C-alpha positions as CSV (number, residue, x, y, z in Angstrom):
1,X,-127.8,269.4,189.9
2,X,-127.3,266.3,187.6
3,X,-129.9,264.2,189.4
4,X,-132.8,267.4,189.5
5,X,-132.0,267.5,185.2
6,X,-132.6,263.5,185.5
7,X,-135.5,263.3,187.1
8,X,-137.2,266.0,185.2
9,X,-136.4,265.3,181.9
10,X,-134.9,261.1,181.9
11,X,-131.6,260.0,182.2
12,X,-129.1,261.3,179.9
13,X,-124.9,261.3,180.0
14,X,-123.5,263.8,182.4
15,X,-120.2,265.6,181.6
16,X,-119.3,267.8,184.3
17,X,-116.6,271.2,183.8
18,X,-115.2,272.7,186.4
19,X,-112.1,274.6,187.3
20,X,-112.0,273.1,190.8
21,X,-109.5,270.5,190.7
22,X,-109.5,269.1,194.0
23,X,-110.0,265.7,195.1
24,X,-113.7,266.2,196.6
25,X,-115.0,267.1,193.2
26,X,-113.2,264.7,191.6
27,X,-114.7,261.9,194.5
28,X,-117.7,263.4,194.4
29,X,-118.5,263.1,190.4
30,X,-117.1,259.7,190.5
31,X,-119.4,258.8,193.2
32,X,-122.3,259.8,190.8
33,X,-120.7,257.9,188.0
34,X,-120.9,260.8,186.3
35,X,-117.7,262.5,183.7
36,X,-115.0,265.1,184.0
37,X,-113.0,267.3,182.5
38,X,-110.9,270.4,184.0
39,X,-111.1,273.4,182.9
40,X,-110.3,275.1,181.0
41,X,-111.1,272.4,178.4
42,X,-109.5,271.6,175.2
43,X,-111.4,271.2,172.1
44,X,-110.1,267.6,171.5
45,X,-110.2,266.2,174.4
46,X,-113.9,267.8,174.5
47,X,-114.5,266.3,171.6
48,X,-113.1,263.1,172.8
49,X,-114.7,262.8,175.7
50,X,-118.4,263.6,173.9
51,X,-118.0,260.9,171.2
52,X,-117.2,258.5,173.7
53,X,-120.4,259.2,175.9
54,X,-122.5,258.8,172.1
55,X,-121.0,256.4,171.7
56,X,-122.0,254.2,174.5
57,X,-125.5,255.7,174.8
58,X,-125.7,254.4,170.9
59,X,-125.6,250.7,172.6
C-alpha cells in the first residue's frame, strides 16, 4: 500500500502502526525501508518517531 501511495502522491516518510508483532511483519516493513511501531502505541514514542522522520526529511 505504501508503494501505491508513493506512486500516486510522491515519496513520503512512512510509518507503519501494527498490532501484528510477528517477525514476518517486522522483516517485511524493514525490507521496504519503512518505520514500524507496535500497537498499542505510546504517545511519546509516536511523537519521537514522527519528530525523527520530519528531521530526516528536512535534510
